[in-house]
C-alpha positions as CSV (number, residue, x, y, z in Angstrom):
1,X,-2.6,2.8,20.4
2,X,-0.3,-0.1,19.6
3,X,2.6,0.5,17.1
4,X,5.6,-1.4,15.8
5,X,8.7,0.8,15.3
6,X,11.2,0.1,12.6
7,X,14.8,0.1,13.8
8,X,15.6,3.4,12.1
9,X,12.9,5.1,14.2
10,X,13.8,3.5,17.5
11,X,17.5,4.1,17.1
12,X,17.1,7.6,15.7
13,X,15.0,8.5,18.8
14,X,17.8,7.4,21.1
15,X,20.8,8.8,19.2
16,X,19.5,11.8,17.3
17,X,16.3,13.0,18.9
18,X,13.8,14.9,16.7
19,X,10.5,13.4,15.7
20,X,11.6,9.8,16.5
21,X,12.5,10.9,20.0
22,X,9.0,12.4,20.4
23,X,7.6,9.0,19.5
24,X,9.8,7.3,22.1
25,X,8.8,10.0,24.6
26,X,5.1,9.3,24.0
27,X,5.8,5.6,24.6
28,X,7.7,6.3,27.8
29,X,4.7,8.4,29.0
30,X,2.1,5.7,28.0
31,X,0.6,7.5,25.1
32,X,1.5,4.7,22.7
33,X,2.3,1.1,23.3
34,X,5.3,-0.5,21.5
35,X,5.1,-4.1,20.2
36,X,8.3,-6.0,19.5
37,X,9.4,-9.5,18.6
38,X,12.6,-11.2,19.5
39,X,14.0,-10.5,16.0
40,X,13.2,-6.8,16.3
41,X,14.7,-6.6,19.8
42,X,17.9,-8.3,18.5
43,X,18.0,-5.8,15.6
44,X,17.6,-2.8,17.9
45,X,20.5,-4.2,20.1
46,X,22.7,-4.9,17.1
47,X,22.3,-1.4,15.5
48,X,22.6,0.3,18.9
49,X,25.9,-1.5,19.6
50,X,27.3,-0.4,16.2
51,X,26.3,3.2,16.8
52,X,27.8,3.3,20.3
53,X,31.2,3.1,18.7
54,X,30.6,6.4,16.9
55,X,28.6,8.0,19.7
56,X,30.2,6.8,23.0
57,X,28.3,9.4,25.0
58,X,25.0,7.8,24.2
59,X,23.8,4.8,26.2
60,X,20.9,3.0,24.6
61,X,20.6,0.4,27.4
62,X,18.0,2.4,29.4
63,X,15.7,2.3,26.4
64,X,16.4,-1.4,25.7
65,X,15.8,-2.1,29.4
66,X,12.5,-0.1,29.2
67,X,11.4,-2.3,26.3
68,X,11.7,-5.3,28.5
69,X,9.3,-3.7,31.0
70,X,6.9,-1.5,29.0
71,X,6.7,-3.1,25.5
72,X,4.8,-6.2,24.6
73,X,6.8,-9.1,23.2
74,X,5.2,-11.3,20.6
75,X,6.4,-14.3,18.7
76,X,6.1,-13.9,15.0
77,X,6.7,-16.1,12.0
78,X,7.9,-15.4,8.5
79,X,5.4,-14.0,6.0
80,X,4.1,-16.6,3.6
81,X,5.3,-14.6,0.6
82,X,7.9,-11.9,-0.1
83,X,6.2,-8.5,0.5
84,X,9.1,-6.1,0.7
85,X,12.0,-5.6,-1.6
86,X,14.3,-5.8,1.5
87,X,13.2,-9.0,3.1
88,X,14.9,-8.0,6.4
89,X,12.1,-5.4,6.8
90,X,9.4,-8.1,6.8
91,X,10.0,-8.8,10.5
92,X,8.1,-5.5,11.3
93,X,5.1,-6.6,9.2
94,X,5.2,-10.0,10.7
95,X,5.3,-8.6,14.2
96,X,2.3,-6.3,13.4
97,X,0.3,-9.3,12.1
98,X,1.1,-11.5,15.1
99,X,0.0,-8.8,17.5
100,X,-2.9,-7.4,15.5
101,X,-1.2,-4.1,15.4
102,X,-2.3,-1.9,12.5
103,X,0.5,0.7,12.5
104,X,4.2,0.3,11.6
105,X,6.2,3.5,11.9
106,X,9.2,3.6,9.5
107,X,11.4,5.9,7.6
108,X,12.5,3.1,5.3
109,X,11.3,3.7,1.7
110,X,11.0,0.0,0.9
111,X,8.9,-0.7,4.0
112,X,6.7,2.4,3.4
113,X,5.8,0.9,0.0
114,X,4.2,-2.1,1.7
115,X,1.6,0.0,3.4
116,X,-1.8,-1.6,3.1
117,X,-0.5,-5.2,3.2
118,X,-3.1,-7.2,5.1
119,X,-4.5,-4.0,6.6
120,X,-1.2,-2.7,8.1
121,X,-0.5,1.0,7.6
122,X,3.2,1.8,7.3
123,X,3.6,5.4,8.0
124,X,6.5,7.8,8.4
125,X,7.4,9.2,11.8
126,X,6.4,12.7,10.7
127,X,3.0,11.6,9.5
128,X,2.5,9.5,12.6
129,X,3.1,12.4,14.9
């Protein structure tokens, strides 16, 4: 099953465990396949770098490195219209469209409200698991 992970899920899985960690663990073991775009990868890196300052014992680099090997990278373009109240979240929908991925996993309320856009289901981590 192909999925796109919002930054909050990916980063929470690295730094805080819980259900987001379970999703990353499923990915590491080949039970789900992550799809990313260059914009999403840059966002993961940016947020991880910020959090490393507060959590110096956590090293996100092994997860980022694993993305380069086990995730599929797709080029995506901007959406033709504004779909989400926070336009920065639209990169996840765009990635899903470019890769024909039907599921975006997110804890972001604004992004969750876009569920159904062009057949993409935006679902919370808990509901996904």
